[in-house]
DRENTOR-100912 format. One record per atom (N, C-alpha, C, O): residue in one letter; atom name; x, y, z. Coordinates in pm, 1 decimal, always signed. Example, Ala and Ser with C-alpha at 12.3 -4.5 7.8 and 13.67 -1.06 7.14 Angstrom:
% residues 2
REC   rest   atom          u          v          w
REC      a      N    +1319.0     -569.0     +780.0
REC      a     CA    +1230.0     -450.0     +780.0
REC      a      C    +1320.0     -330.0     +780.0
REC      a      O    +1423.6     -331.9     +846.5
REC      s      N    +1285.0     -225.0     +708.0
REC      s     CA    +1367.0     -106.0     +714.0
REC      s      C    +1290.0       +3.0     +787.0
REC      s      O    +1340.9     +113.8     +803.9
//
This chain:
% residues 115
REC   rest   atom          u          v          w
REC      x      N     -574.5    +1895.7     +181.1
REC      x     CA     -594.4    +1757.6     +223.6
REC      x      C     -540.1    +1665.7     +115.4
REC      x      O     -557.3    +1690.1       -4.0
REC      x      N     -475.2    +1560.9     +159.4
REC      x     CA     -419.5    +1457.4      +72.6
REC      x      C     -508.8    +1334.8      +88.8
REC      x      O     -526.2    +1286.6     +200.7
REC      x      N     -566.0    +1282.9      -20.8
REC      x     CA     -658.7    +1169.7      -13.6
REC      x      C     -601.3    +1052.8      -93.3
REC      x      O     -557.6    +1068.9     -207.2
REC      x      N     -602.3     +933.6      -30.5
REC      x     CA     -548.4     +814.3      -94.7
REC      x      C     -650.8     +701.2      -90.3
REC      x      O     -719.1     +683.7      +10.7
REC      x      N     -662.2     +623.9     -199.0
REC      x     CA     -754.7     +510.2     -200.4
REC      x      C     -697.4     +391.8     -123.6
REC      x      O     -575.8     +374.2     -116.3
REC      x      N     -785.3     +311.8      -66.9
REC      x     CA     -745.3     +184.9       -6.5
REC      x      C     -767.2      +78.1     -113.0
REC      x      O     -877.5      +62.9     -165.6
REC      x      N     -661.6       +5.0     -144.0
REC      x     CA     -664.9     -100.2     -245.0
REC      x      C     -604.7     -226.1     -182.7
REC      x      O     -502.1     -218.8     -114.9
REC      x      N     -667.4     -340.9     -205.2
REC      x     CA     -616.9     -467.1     -151.3
REC      x      C     -479.6     -496.3     -210.2
REC      x      O     -462.6     -496.1     -332.1
REC      x      N     -382.0     -521.5     -123.9
REC      x     CA     -245.7     -550.3     -168.5
REC      x      C     -231.4     -693.2     -221.6
REC      x      O     -130.7     -726.7     -284.0
REC      x      N     -332.1     -777.1     -196.8
REC      x     CA     -327.3     -915.4     -244.0
REC      x      C     -384.6     -929.2     -384.4
REC      x      O     -322.0     -990.3     -471.1
REC      x      N     -504.5     -872.4     -408.0
REC      x     CA     -572.0     -894.6     -536.8
REC      x      C     -602.8     -766.5     -614.7
REC      x      O     -647.6     -773.1     -729.2
REC      x      N     -579.0     -650.8     -553.7
REC      x     CA     -610.7     -524.5     -621.0
REC      x      C     -755.5     -481.5     -604.6
REC      x      O     -798.6     -384.2     -666.4
REC      x      N     -831.4     -553.2     -521.7
REC      x     CA     -971.9     -521.5     -499.1
REC      x      C     -991.4     -383.6     -437.6
REC      x      O     -903.7     -331.6     -368.6
REC      x      N    -1108.3     -325.5     -464.1
REC      x     CA    -1138.4     -191.1     -414.9
REC      x      C    -1267.1     -185.8     -333.3
REC      x      O    -1319.7      -77.5     -307.9
REC      x      N    -1318.1     -301.0     -292.4
REC      x     CA    -1440.7     -309.6     -213.3
REC      x      C    -1409.4     -383.6      -83.8
REC      x      O    -1345.4     -488.7      -84.9
REC      x      N    -1455.5     -326.9      +28.3
REC      x     CA    -1417.4     -381.0     +158.6
REC      x      C    -1533.8     -383.0     +256.7
REC      x      O    -1621.4     -296.6     +253.0
REC      x      N    -1533.4     -482.2     +344.0
REC      x     CA    -1614.5     -478.2     +465.1
REC      x      C    -1533.0     -399.9     +567.2
REC      x      O    -1410.1     -406.1     +566.2
REC      x      N    -1600.3     -326.5     +655.1
REC      x     CA    -1531.3     -243.4     +753.2
REC      x      C    -1566.1     -286.4     +894.0
REC      x      O    -1683.2     -303.5     +927.8
REC      x      N    -1463.8     -303.8     +975.8
REC      x     CA    -1481.2     -322.2    +1120.7
REC      x      C    -1419.9     -200.2    +1185.1
REC      x      O    -1301.9     -170.6    +1165.9
REC      x      N    -1501.8     -128.7    +1262.5
REC      x     CA    -1460.5       +0.7    +1316.1
REC      x      C    -1485.5       +8.0    +1465.6
REC      x      O    -1590.8      -33.3    +1514.1
REC      x      N    -1387.7      +61.1    +1538.5
REC      x     CA    -1406.4      +98.5    +1678.7
REC      x      C    -1386.5     +249.5    +1685.7
REC      x      O    -1273.8     +298.7    +1679.2
REC      x      N    -1495.4     +321.1    +1698.8
REC      x     CA    -1489.4     +467.7    +1699.5
REC      x      C    -1422.5     +521.3    +1825.5
REC      x      O    -1356.3     +624.9    +1820.3
REC      x      N    -1438.2     +453.4    +1937.3
REC      x     CA    -1377.5     +500.5    +2062.6
REC      x      C    -1225.6     +491.4    +2059.9
REC      x      O    -1156.6     +581.0    +2108.4
REC      x      N    -1173.9     +383.2    +2003.3
REC      x     CA    -1029.0     +362.6    +1998.6
REC      x      C     -965.1     +425.1    +1874.5
REC      x      O     -843.8     +445.6    +1870.7
REC      x      N    -1046.9     +455.6    +1772.7
REC      x     CA     -991.7     +509.7    +1649.0
REC      x      C     -918.0     +404.0    +1569.4
REC      x      O     -805.4     +425.9    +1524.7
REC      x      N     -982.5     +288.1    +1551.8
REC      x     CA     -919.4     +177.1    +1480.8
REC      x      C    -1014.6     +123.4    +1375.1
REC      x      O    -1135.9     +117.6    +1395.4
REC      x      N     -956.3      +83.6    +1260.6
REC      x     CA    -1036.6      +29.4    +1151.6
REC      x      C     -963.1      -85.5    +1084.3
REC      x      O     -842.8      -79.1    +1059.3
REC      x      N    -1038.9     -190.4    +1056.0
REC      x     CA     -987.8     -303.8     +980.7
REC      x      C    -1072.8     -316.9     +854.8
REC      x      O    -1195.4     -308.2     +860.7
REC      x      N    -1006.9     -337.8     +741.0
REC      x     CA    -1079.0     -361.5     +617.0
REC      x      C    -1060.3     -507.3     +578.0
REC      x      O     -955.3     -566.6     +602.8
REC      x      N    -1164.4     -564.5     +516.1
REC      x     CA    -1158.3     -701.1     +465.3
REC      x      C    -1202.9     -696.2     +319.6
REC      x      O    -1315.9     -657.3     +289.8
REC      x      N    -1114.2     -735.5     +229.8
REC      x     CA    -1143.1     -732.2      +87.0
REC      x      C    -1260.5     -825.5      +56.5
REC      x      O    -1259.9     -941.9      +96.4
REC      x      N    -1361.3     -773.4      -14.6
REC      x     CA    -1477.2     -856.0      -48.7
REC      x      C    -1445.7     -954.9     -160.2
REC      x      O    -1520.2    -1050.9     -180.3
REC      x      N    -1336.1     -933.0     -233.0
REC      x     CA    -1299.2    -1023.4     -342.1
REC      x      C    -1219.7    -1144.2     -292.9
REC      x      O    -1250.0    -1257.4     -330.6
REC      x      N    -1117.7    -1121.2     -208.7
REC      x     CA    -1029.0    -1232.0     -168.8
REC      x      C    -1027.9    -1261.2      -18.6
REC      x      O     -972.9    -1362.7      +23.9
REC      x      N    -1088.0    -1173.5      +62.0
REC      x     CA    -1095.3    -1198.5     +206.1
REC      x      C     -975.9    -1151.0     +286.3
REC      x      O     -972.5    -1170.6     +407.8
REC      x      N     -877.2    -1088.8     +222.0
REC      x     CA     -759.9    -1038.9     +294.1
REC      x      C     -800.9     -929.1     +391.3
REC      x      O     -875.6     -838.0     +355.9
REC      x      N     -750.7     -939.0     +515.2
REC      x     CA     -780.1     -838.9     +617.7
REC      x      C     -657.8     -752.4     +641.5
REC      x      O     -544.3     -798.7     +630.5
REC      x      N     -682.3     -624.4     +674.5
REC      x     CA     -572.6     -532.6     +705.1
REC      x      C     -621.7     -427.5     +803.6
REC      x      O     -729.0     -369.7     +786.1
REC      x      N     -542.3     -403.4     +906.9
REC      x     CA     -569.2     -295.0    +1000.5
REC      x      C     -497.5     -172.6     +945.3
REC      x      O     -376.7     -175.6     +922.2
REC      x      N     -571.7      -66.1     +924.5
REC      x     CA     -516.9      +53.0     +859.9
REC      x      C     -441.9     +144.4     +956.1
REC      x      O     -469.0     +149.2    +1076.1
REC      x      N     -346.7     +216.4     +898.2
REC      x     CA     -272.9     +324.4     +963.2
REC      x      C     -200.5     +275.9    +1087.7
REC      x      O     -120.7     +182.5    +1078.8
REC      x      N     -225.6     +336.3    +1204.0
REC      x     CA     -154.7     +295.4    +1326.0
REC      x      C     -242.5     +211.4    +1419.2
REC      x      O     -215.0     +201.4    +1538.8
REC      x      N     -348.4     +151.1    +1363.9
REC      x     CA     -443.1      +73.7    +1444.0
REC      x      C     -389.0      -54.8    +1502.4
REC      x      O     -446.1     -107.1    +1598.1
REC      x      N     -278.5     -108.4    +1446.9
REC      x     CA     -219.2     -231.4    +1501.8
REC      x      C     -185.4     -216.4    +1649.8
REC      x      O     -196.6     -311.3    +1727.4
REC      x      N     -143.8      -95.2    +1687.4
REC      x     CA     -101.5      -69.4    +1824.8
REC      x      C     -214.9      -82.3    +1925.8
REC      x      O     -190.4     -110.5    +2043.1
REC      x      N     -338.0      -62.1    +1881.6
REC      x     CA     -451.1      -61.6    +1975.5
REC      x      C     -557.3     -166.3    +1942.9
REC      x      O     -658.7     -174.5    +2012.2
REC      x      N     -535.6     -246.7    +1838.3
REC      x     CA     -639.7     -339.3    +1792.4
REC      x      C     -680.1     -440.1    +1899.7
REC      x      O     -797.9     -474.3    +1909.9
REC      x      N     -586.3     -487.7    +1979.0
REC      x     CA     -618.9     -585.7    +2083.5
REC      x      C     -716.6     -529.9    +2186.7
REC      x      O     -796.3     -605.0    +2242.8
REC      x      N     -711.2     -399.1    +2212.2
REC      x     CA     -800.5     -336.6    +2309.5
REC      x      C     -929.8     -286.0    +2246.2
REC      x      O    -1018.9     -238.1    +2316.4
REC      x      N     -940.0     -296.4    +2115.2
REC      x     CA    -1056.6     -242.8    +2044.1
REC      x      C    -1175.1     -338.5    +2050.7
REC      x      O    -1159.9     -458.9    +2071.5
REC      x      N    -1292.7     -281.2    +2032.3
REC      x     CA    -1417.0     -357.9    +2021.8
REC      x      C    -1483.9     -319.3    +1889.6
REC      x      O    -1584.3     -248.1    +1888.8
REC      x      N    -1427.6     -366.6    +1778.3
REC      x     CA    -1478.2     -323.5    +1648.5
REC      x      C    -1613.6     -384.4    +1614.3
REC      x      O    -1646.4     -495.9    +1654.8
REC      x      N    -1691.0     -307.2    +1538.4
REC      x     CA    -1821.6     -352.7    +1491.3
REC      x      C    -1821.6     -352.7    +1339.5
REC      x      O    -1770.4     -260.3    +1276.3
REC      x      N    -1879.4     -457.3    +1281.6
REC      x     CA    -1896.8     -464.9    +1137.4
REC      x      C    -2001.2     -361.1    +1097.0
REC      x      O    -2108.9     -355.2    +1156.3
REC      x      N    -1970.3     -280.3     +997.9
REC      x     CA    -2058.6     -171.1     +956.3
REC      x      C    -2136.6     -208.6     +830.9
REC      x      O    -2089.0     -282.3     +744.5
REC      x      N    -2258.6     -154.8     +824.4
REC      x     CA    -2338.8     -166.6     +703.1
REC      x      C    -2385.5      -27.0     +664.6
REC      x      O    -2383.2      +65.2     +746.1
REC      x      N    -2427.5      -12.6     +541.1
REC      x     CA    -2469.0     +117.9     +490.2
REC      x      C    -2586.6     +171.5     +570.8
REC      x      O    -2682.7      +99.5     +597.8
REC      x      N    -2577.7     +297.3     +608.5
REC      x     CA    -2683.3     +361.4     +687.1
REC      x      C    -2806.4     +394.4     +604.0
REC      x      O    -2913.6     +418.5     +659.6
REC      x      N    -2792.8     +396.0     +472.1
REC      x     CA    -2905.1     +433.3     +385.9
REC      x      C    -2977.5     +310.6     +330.6
REC      x      O    -3097.6     +295.5     +352.5
REC      x      N    -2906.2     +222.2     +258.8
REC      x     CA    -2974.3     +105.6     +201.1
REC      x      C    -2993.0       -6.2     +303.8
REC      x      O    -3072.2      -97.9     +282.0
REC      x      N    -2920.6       +1.1     +415.0
REC      x     CA    -2935.1      -90.0     +530.1
REC      x      C    -2896.7     -235.1     +502.5
REC      x      O    -2906.4     -318.5     +592.5
REC      x      N    -2853.5     -267.3     +381.3
REC      x     CA    -2820.8     -406.9     +351.4
REC      x      C    -2674.5     -426.8     +316.3
REC      x      O    -2615.3     -528.3     +352.8
REC      x      N    -2616.2     -332.7     +246.9
REC      x     CA    -2478.9     -349.7     +198.1
REC      x      C    -2376.8     -335.3     +310.4
REC      x      O    -2388.4     -248.8     +397.3
REC      x      N    -2276.7     -422.6     +305.7
REC      x     CA    -2162.0     -414.5     +396.5
REC      x      C    -2033.2     -394.0     +317.2
REC      x      O    -1923.5     -413.1     +369.7
REC      x      N    -2047.0     -355.0     +190.8
REC      x     CA    -1931.0     -336.6     +103.6
REC      x      C    -1912.5     -188.5      +72.4
REC      x      O    -2006.9     -118.8      +35.2
REC      x      N    -1788.3     -142.0      +88.6
REC      x     CA    -1756.5       -0.6      +70.0
REC      x      C    -1626.3      +17.1       -7.5
REC      x      O    -1534.5      -64.2       +3.2
REC      x      N    -1620.1     +124.5      -85.4
REC      x     CA    -1492.4     +175.7     -134.4
REC      x      C    -1443.0     +267.2      -23.9
REC      x      O    -1522.9     +336.2      +39.4
REC      x      N    -1312.5     +268.9       +0.3
REC      x     CA    -1257.8     +342.2     +114.7
REC      x      C    -1146.1     +436.0      +68.2
REC      x      O    -1064.2     +400.5      -16.6
REC      x      N    -1144.8     +556.1     +125.6
REC      x     CA    -1038.1     +653.8     +102.0
REC      x      C     -990.1     +703.3     +238.2
REC      x      O    -1066.8     +711.3     +334.1
REC      x      N     -860.9     +736.3     +244.1
REC      x     CA     -802.9     +792.7     +365.6
REC      x      C     -758.3     +934.9     +333.5
REC      x      O     -681.5     +957.2     +240.0
REC      x      N     -807.3    +1030.8     +412.1
REC      x     CA     -770.0    +1170.4     +393.8
REC      x      C     -678.1    +1215.5     +505.6
REC      x      O     -702.2    +1186.7     +622.8
REC      x      N     -571.8    +1287.1     +468.1
REC      x     CA     -474.6    +1336.8     +564.4
REC      x      C     -473.9    +1489.2     +562.0
REC      x      O     -454.3    +1549.7     +456.6
REC      x      N     -495.1    +1551.4     +678.0
REC      x     CA     -474.8    +1695.3     +693.1
REC      x      C     -336.4    +1711.3     +754.0
REC      x      O     -303.0    +1644.0     +851.5
REC      x      N     -256.5    +1799.6     +697.1
REC      x     CA     -115.5    +1807.9     +735.8
REC      x      C      -80.4    +1935.0     +813.1
REC      x      O     -144.2    +2039.4     +799.6
REC      x      N      +24.3    +1921.1     +894.6
REC      x     CA      +85.6    +2035.4     +961.1
REC      x      C     +174.8    +2107.8     +859.5
REC      x      O     +197.7    +2057.3     +749.6
REC      x      N     +224.3    +2224.4     +895.9
REC      x     CA     +316.5    +2296.8     +809.1
REC      x      C     +442.0    +2215.6     +781.0
REC      x      O     +502.4    +2229.8     +674.7
REC      x      N     +481.8    +2130.6     +875.0
REC      x     CA     +601.2    +2047.3     +858.7
REC      x      C     +580.0    +1933.3     +759.2
REC      x      O     +676.3    +1870.4     +715.3
REC      x      N     +452.7    +1906.4     +723.3
REC      x     CA     +420.4    +1798.0     +631.1
REC      x      C     +369.9    +1672.4     +699.1
REC      x      O     +315.0    +1584.2     +633.0
REC      x      N     +387.6    +1662.6     +830.7
REC      x     CA     +337.6    +1545.0     +901.8
REC      x      C     +185.2    +1553.9     +915.9
REC      x      O     +126.6    +1661.3     +902.4
REC      x      N     +123.7    +1441.6     +942.8
REC      x     CA      -22.2    +1434.0     +952.4
REC      x      C      -68.6    +1484.8    +1088.1
REC      x      O      -12.5    +1447.8    +1191.3
REC      x      N     -172.4    +1570.7    +1088.0
REC      x     CA     -230.8    +1614.0    +1215.0
REC      x      C     -373.8    +1562.1    +1232.9
REC      x      O     -423.3    +1558.1    +1345.5
REC      x      N     -441.7    +1521.8    +1123.6
REC      x     CA     -576.8    +1467.2    +1134.0
REC      x      C     -597.8    +1365.8    +1023.4
REC      x      O     -550.3    +1384.3     +911.4
REC      x      N     -670.0    +1257.3    +1055.2
REC      x     CA     -700.9    +1151.0     +959.5
REC      x      C     -852.5    +1137.9     +946.8
REC      x      O     -924.5    +1140.0    +1046.7
REC      x      N     -899.8    +1124.5     +823.6
REC      x     CA    -1040.9    +1098.0     +794.9
REC      x      C    -1049.9     +969.7     +713.3
REC      x      O     -974.5     +950.8     +617.8
REC      x      N    -1142.4     +881.6     +751.1
REC      x     CA    -1169.0     +761.6     +673.3
REC      x      C    -1302.6     +783.7     +603.3
REC      x      O    -1407.2     +791.0     +667.9
REC      x      N    -1298.2     +794.2     +472.1
REC      x     CA    -1419.9     +812.8     +393.3
REC      x      C    -1462.2     +681.4     +331.9
REC      x      O    -1377.8     +598.6     +297.7
REC      x      N    -1593.3     +661.3     +317.3
REC      x     CA    -1643.7     +538.8     +258.5
REC      x      C    -1761.0     +568.5     +164.7
REC      x      O    -1835.6     +664.6     +183.3
REC      x      N    -1774.2     +482.9      +63.9
REC      x     CA    -1883.5     +492.1      -32.4
REC      x      C    -1945.2     +354.1      -46.9
REC      x      O    -1876.2     +258.3      -81.7
REC      x      N    -2074.7     +343.6      -20.4
REC      x     CA    -2145.7     +215.9      -32.5
REC      x      C    -2141.1     +170.9     -178.5
REC      x      O    -2175.0     +247.7     -268.6
REC      x      N    -2099.3      +46.5     -201.6
REC      x     CA    -2091.7       -3.5     -338.6
REC      x      C    -2229.3      -39.7     -393.6
REC      x      O    -2243.2      -62.1     -513.8
REC      x      N    -2330.7      -45.9     -308.4
REC      x     CA    -2466.2      -79.0     -352.5
REC      x      C    -2544.3      +45.7     -393.4
REC      x      O    -2598.4      +51.5     -503.8
REC      x      N    -2550.4     +146.1     -304.6
REC      x     CA    -2635.1     +263.8     -332.0
REC      x      C    -2555.6     +392.3     -356.3
REC      x      O    -2613.2     +493.7     -395.5
REC      x      N    -2423.8     +389.2     -333.6
REC      x     CA    -2340.2     +505.5     -361.5
REC      x      C    -2334.5     +610.5     -252.6
REC      x      O    -2271.5     +714.7     -271.0
REC      x      N    -2399.1     +585.4     -139.0
REC      x     CA    -2398.3     +682.1      -29.8
REC      x      C    -2257.4     +703.1      +22.6
REC      x      O    -2183.0     +607.9      +46.2
REC      x      N    -2222.1     +830.3      +40.5
REC      x     CA    -2092.0     +867.3      +96.2
REC      x      C    -2102.9     +887.1     +246.5
REC      x      O    -2206.4     +931.5     +296.2
REC      x      N    -1996.8     +854.4     +319.0
REC      x     CA    -1997.3     +874.5     +463.6
REC      x      C    -1857.2     +865.2     +520.1
REC      x      O    -1758.9     +850.1     +447.6
REC      x      N    -1851.4     +874.7     +651.5
REC      x     CA    -1725.4     +860.0     +722.0
REC      x      C    -1755.0     +801.4     +859.3
REC      x      O    -1821.4     +864.6     +941.5
REC      x      N    -1706.3     +682.1     +883.6
REC      x     CA    -1727.2     +617.8    +1012.8
REC      x      C    -1623.4     +658.3    +1116.1
REC      x      O    -1640.1     +631.1    +1235.0
REC      x      N    -1515.0     +724.0    +1071.3
REC      x     CA    -1405.5     +745.0    +1164.4
REC      x      C    -1316.6     +860.6    +1122.4
REC      x      O    -1288.4     +879.0    +1004.0
REC      x      N    -1272.3     +939.2    +1221.7
REC      x     CA    -1167.5    +1039.5    +1203.0
REC      x      C    -1102.9    +1062.6    +1338.7
REC      x      O    -1165.9    +1041.9    +1442.4
REC      x      N     -976.9    +1105.5    +1337.9
REC      x     CA     -907.4    +1130.0    +1463.8
REC      x      C     -787.0    +1220.4    +1442.4
REC      x      O     -735.6    +1234.1    +1331.4
REC      x      N     -743.5    +1281.7    +1552.4
REC      x     CA     -623.5    +1365.8    +1547.3
REC      x      C     -500.7    +1279.5    +1573.2
REC      x      O     -508.0    +1176.2    +1639.8
REC      x      N     -388.6    +1324.0    +1519.3
REC      x     CA     -261.3    +1254.8    +1536.5
REC      x      C     -170.6    +1348.2    +1615.6
REC      x      O     -142.6    +1460.0    +1572.3
REC      x      N     -125.0    +1301.9    +1731.6
REC      x     CA      -46.9    +1388.4    +1820.6
REC      x      C      +98.8    +1345.4    +1832.2
REC      x      O     +163.5    +1369.8    +1934.1
REC      x      N     +150.2    +1281.4    +1727.4
REC      x     CA     +290.2    +1241.1    +1729.6
REC      x      C     +352.6    +1265.7    +1592.1
REC      x      O     +283.3    +1281.8    +1491.7
REC      x      N     +483.3    +1268.0    +1591.7
REC      x     CA     +560.7    +1279.4    +1467.9
REC      x      C     +682.1    +1189.9    +1480.7
REC      x      O     +726.3    +1166.6    +1593.2
REC      x      N     +737.6    +1139.4    +1375.8
REC      x     CA     +695.0    +1148.7    +1237.9
REC      x      C     +576.8    +1056.7    +1209.3
REC      x      O     +549.4     +965.0    +1286.7
REC      x      N     +507.0    +1080.5    +1099.0
REC      x     CA     +388.9    +1001.9    +1064.6
REC      x      C     +408.3     +919.3     +937.4
REC      x      O     +312.7     +860.4     +887.0
REC      x      N     +530.1     +914.4     +885.7
REC      x     CA     +557.7     +845.5     +759.5
REC      x      C     +512.5     +699.1     +760.8
REC      x      O     +447.6     +653.5     +666.6
REC      x      N     +546.2     +626.5     +865.9
REC      x     CA     +512.1     +484.4     +872.7
REC      x      C     +361.9     +464.1     +873.5
REC      x      O     +310.9     +375.2     +805.3
REC      x      N     +289.8     +546.3     +950.8
REC      x     CA     +144.2     +535.8     +955.8
REC      x      C      +84.0     +560.8     +818.1
REC      x      O       -4.7     +487.2     +774.9
REC      x      N     +131.2     +663.2     +749.5
REC      x     CA      +77.0     +700.7     +619.0
REC      x      C      +92.6     +591.1     +515.2
REC      x      O       +9.9     +578.5     +424.9
REC      x      N     +197.1     +512.5     +527.5
REC      x     CA     +222.4     +406.8     +429.5
REC      x      C     +139.8     +281.9     +455.5
REC      x      O     +137.1     +192.1     +371.4
REC      x      N      +72.9     +273.6     +568.8
REC      x     CA       -2.6     +154.1     +607.1
REC      x      C     -150.4     +165.8     +567.4
REC      x      O     -239.8     +160.7     +651.9
REC      x      N     -173.0     +181.5     +436.2
REC      x     CA     -311.5     +182.1     +387.3
REC      x      C     -330.9      +79.2     +278.3
REC      x      O     -441.1      +65.4     +225.3
//
């Protein structure tokens, strides 16, 4: 598995609010430092049809700020076959994952660069 951090391209921030639609497999991050929003991976294609919900920590129940990592499981060809979105609550440190999905197309280079 190849794991990459999500970092704000505007300010370098590493803490985000998450809006997630588990049914559509779409996630938007909003930097808690500067407010920049970004739809990750290939979610732009389906964001208009999504019904995302703002997430809060399942353990401390108050925090809406997370560090985010994207994990890629690869085919033998090197393209992505599965994506995992990992999150860590910045308040209590709880680890979790609100979203994962399979990728049924190739090439995946453009999607991989959109984090």
